[in-house]
C-alpha positions as CSV (number, residue, x, y, z in Angstrom):
1,M,3.7,-11.0,-31.9
2,P,6.5,-10.7,-29.4
3,H,5.5,-10.7,-25.9
4,T,6.7,-7.3,-24.1
5,P,7.2,-7.9,-20.4
6,I,5.6,-5.8,-17.9
7,P,8.1,-3.7,-16.0
8,R,8.8,-4.6,-12.2
9,H,9.7,-1.0,-11.4
10,Y,8.1,2.4,-12.5
11,R,8.6,6.0,-11.3
12,L,6.5,7.6,-8.6
13,G,7.2,11.1,-8.5
14,T,10.8,11.3,-7.6
15,H,10.9,7.6,-6.5
16,T,11.3,4.2,-8.6
17,V,9.0,2.0,-6.9
18,R,7.8,-1.9,-7.6
19,R,4.4,-2.0,-9.5
20,M,3.0,-4.0,-6.8
21,G,2.1,-2.1,-3.5
22,Y,0.2,-2.2,-0.4
23,G,-3.2,-0.7,-0.3
24,A,-3.6,0.0,3.4
25,M,-7.4,0.9,3.3
26,Q,-8.5,-2.2,5.5
27,L,-5.8,-1.0,8.3
28,A,-8.1,2.0,8.9
29,G,-11.1,2.2,11.3
30,P,-14.5,1.5,11.0
31,G,-15.9,2.9,7.7
32,V,-12.6,2.9,6.3
33,F,-11.9,5.8,8.1
34,G,-10.1,6.7,11.0
35,P,-7.6,5.3,13.1
36,P,-7.0,1.3,13.3
37,R,-9.1,-0.7,15.9
38,D,-5.8,-2.1,16.8
39,R,-2.7,0.1,16.4
40,K,-0.4,-2.6,17.0
41,A,-1.8,-5.2,14.7
42,A,-1.7,-2.3,11.9
43,I,1.7,-1.3,12.4
44,A,3.1,-5.0,12.7
45,V,1.1,-5.5,9.0
46,L,3.0,-2.6,7.8
47,R,6.3,-3.8,9.2
48,E,5.6,-7.0,7.6
49,A,4.9,-5.7,4.2
50,I,8.1,-3.8,4.1
51,A,10.0,-6.9,5.0
52,Q,8.4,-8.7,2.5
53,G,9.9,-6.1,-0.2
54,V,7.1,-3.6,-0.2
55,D,8.3,-0.3,-1.0
56,H,5.2,1.7,-1.5
57,I,2.0,2.0,0.7
58,D,-1.1,3.4,-0.7
59,T,-2.5,5.8,2.2
60,S,-5.4,7.4,0.2
61,D,-8.2,9.0,2.2
62,I,-10.6,8.8,-0.7
63,Y,-11.7,5.4,0.3
64,G,-13.3,6.5,3.0
65,P,-17.2,7.3,3.6
66,M,-18.0,10.5,1.6
């Protein structure tokens, strides 16, 4: 059976993005909720992710405490 390659991009709403994004839940504060402990470091991580080609960042708040 021939191998079907997985597409590198897909549609997300009106945008086309890479399949691999950045899950930002570890940038949040205690309990994975609220502002980060070190705002400057969190911004630096996000800037580096973008510099490395990340074009979508998961910022869902559903990961925090219920």
